[in-house]
Backbone bond lengths (Angstrom), bond angles and torsions (degrees), N, CA, C in turn:
res aa  C-N    CA-C-N  psi(-1)  N-CA   C-N-CA  omega(-1)  CA-C   N-CA-C  phi
1 X - - - 1.482 - - 1.500 107.27 -
2 X 1.336 115.77 134.50 1.426 123.82 -173.20 1.506 111.70 -96.70
3 X 1.405 117.26 -14.00 1.390 122.20 -177.98 1.550 111.68 -66.59
4 X 1.344 115.48 160.07 1.474 118.66 178.60 1.541 107.04 -67.73
5 X 1.307 115.83 103.47 1.484 121.21 -174.57 1.527 113.94 -59.75
6 X 1.318 115.96 -36.53 1.472 118.31 178.86 1.482 112.58 -65.23
7 X 1.350 117.84 -41.98 1.453 121.51 -179.66 1.525 108.97 -67.87
8 X 1.302 119.37 -45.42 1.497 121.23 -178.92 1.519 109.96 -63.65
9 X 1.372 115.23 -44.31 1.462 117.53 -179.92 1.493 113.52 -63.38
10 X 1.349 115.42 -37.64 1.494 119.26 179.81 1.505 107.33 -64.50
11 X 1.337 120.46 -46.13 1.423 121.30 -178.56 1.522 113.46 -62.68
12 X 1.341 113.38 -43.82 1.535 116.18 -179.87 1.541 111.46 -67.10
13 X 1.305 115.65 -40.62 1.494 118.74 177.90 1.543 112.02 -62.50
14 X 1.364 116.05 -41.09 1.440 118.63 176.32 1.507 111.22 -64.64
15 X 1.320 117.56 -40.25 1.451 119.81 177.63 1.577 109.02 -64.66
16 X 1.253 117.31 -41.79 1.458 120.11 176.64 1.494 111.71 -56.40
17 X 1.323 116.90 -46.10 1.432 122.96 175.30 1.481 113.09 -55.55
18 X 1.327 115.48 -45.46 1.446 119.68 -178.97 1.544 111.47 -65.64
19 X 1.390 115.97 -37.25 1.428 119.09 178.74 1.494 110.43 -68.20
20 X 1.336 118.80 -34.47 1.506 120.34 174.81 1.496 108.44 -64.98
21 X 1.319 116.95 -37.88 1.473 119.05 177.16 1.519 110.43 -65.06
22 X 1.316 118.83 -37.34 1.458 121.71 178.87 1.523 110.31 -61.05
23 X 1.314 117.44 -42.27 1.441 124.40 179.96 1.511 109.03 -62.49
24 X 1.319 117.51 -42.80 1.467 122.38 178.70 1.614 109.60 -64.46
25 X 1.334 110.28 -43.63 1.464 115.87 -179.16 1.586 109.92 -58.69
26 X 1.344 114.21 -42.50 1.483 119.85 179.50 1.537 110.04 -63.35
27 X 1.324 116.43 -42.31 1.430 122.28 -179.60 1.558 110.98 -62.43
28 X 1.369 111.41 -33.26 1.518 117.99 179.73 1.523 112.48 -88.83
29 X 1.351 117.54 9.05 1.443 121.48 -176.51 1.532 114.74 48.56
30 X 1.349 113.35 45.17 1.513 117.62 178.47 1.503 110.61 -70.76
31 X 1.265 114.94 170.38 1.470 126.85 -176.36 1.554 108.35 -61.05
32 X 1.308 117.42 132.78 1.474 122.32 -176.12 1.549 110.65 -57.92
33 X 1.269 120.35 -43.03 1.427 120.82 -177.06 1.507 112.33 -65.31
34 X 1.318 116.85 -32.72 1.487 122.26 175.92 1.516 109.46 -64.82
35 X 1.325 116.54 -44.62 1.429 122.06 177.84 1.599 109.56 -61.24
36 X 1.284 113.00 -47.18 1.517 119.24 -179.60 1.499 108.74 -55.14
37 X 1.342 118.78 -47.92 1.461 124.84 -177.58 1.514 108.68 -58.42
38 X 1.320 118.40 -43.58 1.458 118.24 177.96 1.483 115.34 -67.06
39 X 1.315 117.48 -34.95 1.430 123.61 176.81 1.532 109.08 -64.19
40 X 1.334 118.16 -43.93 1.418 122.10 179.56 1.541 109.74 -64.85
41 X 1.306 117.19 -38.11 1.492 120.27 177.06 1.543 110.29 -62.11
42 X 1.292 117.28 -42.89 1.437 120.85 179.03 1.502 111.79 -63.50
43 X 1.357 114.84 -43.70 1.450 119.72 179.36 1.531 109.59 -60.86
44 X 1.317 117.95 -41.41 1.478 122.83 177.45 1.492 112.01 -58.89
45 X 1.298 116.16 -43.82 1.450 118.17 179.07 1.534 112.54 -66.30
46 X 1.276 118.78 -39.99 1.433 123.33 179.22 1.492 109.65 -68.64
47 X 1.340 116.97 -33.31 1.463 118.82 177.12 1.525 111.24 -68.08
48 X 1.325 115.99 -39.42 1.467 120.29 176.30 1.497 112.34 -62.60
49 X 1.319 116.65 -42.35 1.429 121.03 175.82 1.493 114.79 -60.83
50 X 1.332 114.23 -41.26 1.479 121.23 177.11 1.551 109.85 -65.58
51 X 1.278 118.45 -40.96 1.468 122.64 -178.96 1.545 108.87 -64.08
52 X 1.327 115.83 -39.61 1.507 118.73 175.72 1.529 112.60 -61.19
53 X 1.325 115.54 -41.29 1.425 120.96 -178.53 1.566 109.77 -68.13
54 X 1.344 115.82 -42.38 1.449 119.42 177.39 1.496 111.51 -67.82
55 X 1.291 119.22 -36.36 1.481 122.70 176.31 1.483 111.54 -60.82
56 X 1.334 115.30 -45.91 1.483 120.26 177.70 1.510 111.31 -64.43
57 X 1.294 116.27 -39.34 1.452 119.79 177.08 1.560 111.74 -58.09
58 X 1.322 115.20 -46.48 1.450 119.01 175.92 1.511 110.51 -62.54
59 X 1.332 119.15 -49.36 1.422 121.22 -173.28 1.538 112.92 -67.81
60 X 1.315 118.69 -23.75 1.453 119.56 -174.18 1.558 108.70 -118.43
61 X 1.277 120.75 -66.13 1.395 122.95 -170.79 1.554 112.12 -63.11
62 X 1.311 116.01 -51.26 1.442 119.59 178.28 1.507 111.61 -64.06
63 X 1.310 118.03 -43.87 1.418 119.93 177.97 1.485 113.82 -59.48
64 X 1.357 116.15 -40.84 1.449 121.64 179.52 1.584 109.09 -64.20
65 X 1.336 115.61 -37.16 1.470 119.60 -179.09 1.529 108.12 -65.65
66 X 1.313 118.33 -40.97 1.476 120.58 179.09 1.533 109.80 -66.62
67 X 1.341 117.08 -40.30 1.431 118.89 178.71 1.525 112.47 -62.75
68 X 1.303 117.99 -31.11 1.417 121.29 -178.69 1.526 112.47 -73.72
69 X 1.323 117.99 -18.80 1.430 122.39 -178.50 1.543 115.45 60.98
70 X 1.388 112.73 17.52 1.440 120.47 179.51 1.564 106.41 -85.96
71 X 1.305 119.03 104.27 1.500 121.58 -172.07 1.538 110.61 -62.38
72 X 1.331 117.82 -34.87 1.472 118.33 177.48 1.488 113.31 -67.73
73 X 1.309 115.55 -39.63 1.484 118.72 177.60 1.531 111.67 -68.90
74 X 1.330 116.19 -42.10 1.457 118.77 176.40 1.517 110.96 -57.01
75 X 1.354 114.84 -48.04 1.476 117.30 -179.73 1.552 111.31 -61.37
76 X 1.309 117.03 -39.67 1.460 120.43 -178.21 1.558 108.19 -62.07
77 X 1.324 116.61 -47.82 1.466 120.93 -176.33 1.551 112.03 -64.04
78 X 1.330 114.00 -36.31 1.481 119.36 179.33 1.540 107.68 -68.91
79 X 1.332 117.13 -45.27 1.463 121.45 178.65 1.516 111.57 -59.76
80 X 1.335 118.37 -41.23 1.481 121.76 177.19 1.506 110.46 -59.94
81 X 1.334 116.32 -45.84 1.451 119.95 -179.26 1.537 109.62 -63.84
82 X 1.294 117.78 -46.29 1.502 119.89 -178.27 1.505 108.18 -60.27
83 X 1.304 119.23 -40.59 1.496 119.06 -176.22 1.518 108.08 -68.13
84 X 1.298 118.01 -40.18 1.461 118.70 177.15 1.480 113.14 -64.36
85 X 1.335 119.00 -37.24 1.514 120.58 179.03 1.471 109.04 -72.15
86 X 1.351 122.41 -33.26 1.434 122.82 178.67 1.520 110.81 -64.08
87 X 1.335 118.06 -33.97 1.514 121.66 179.24 1.490 109.28 -74.44
88 X 1.319 118.23 -23.80 1.483 116.73 -179.03 1.542 111.11 -76.20
89 X 1.297 118.18 -40.28 1.437 118.02 -173.11 1.411 111.58 -138.39
């Protein structure tokens, strides 16, 4: 993985902490809208982590494929990125 591992790990660990908090909130029968807000916050953090990974993929993996001038590799890397982007939105 070429992404900044510390940044991605921090975001994922923070999201994990928020999800643990959501489970506690559910056990405590907390207000639905408060739980929903925490879920959205966790989703946002995971989305940021994913964007960092995709950014690094473009900056490194795709750039390297273009530098190689290997048309099959370039096409493969572009297809991978497009599939990932389709799953996002």
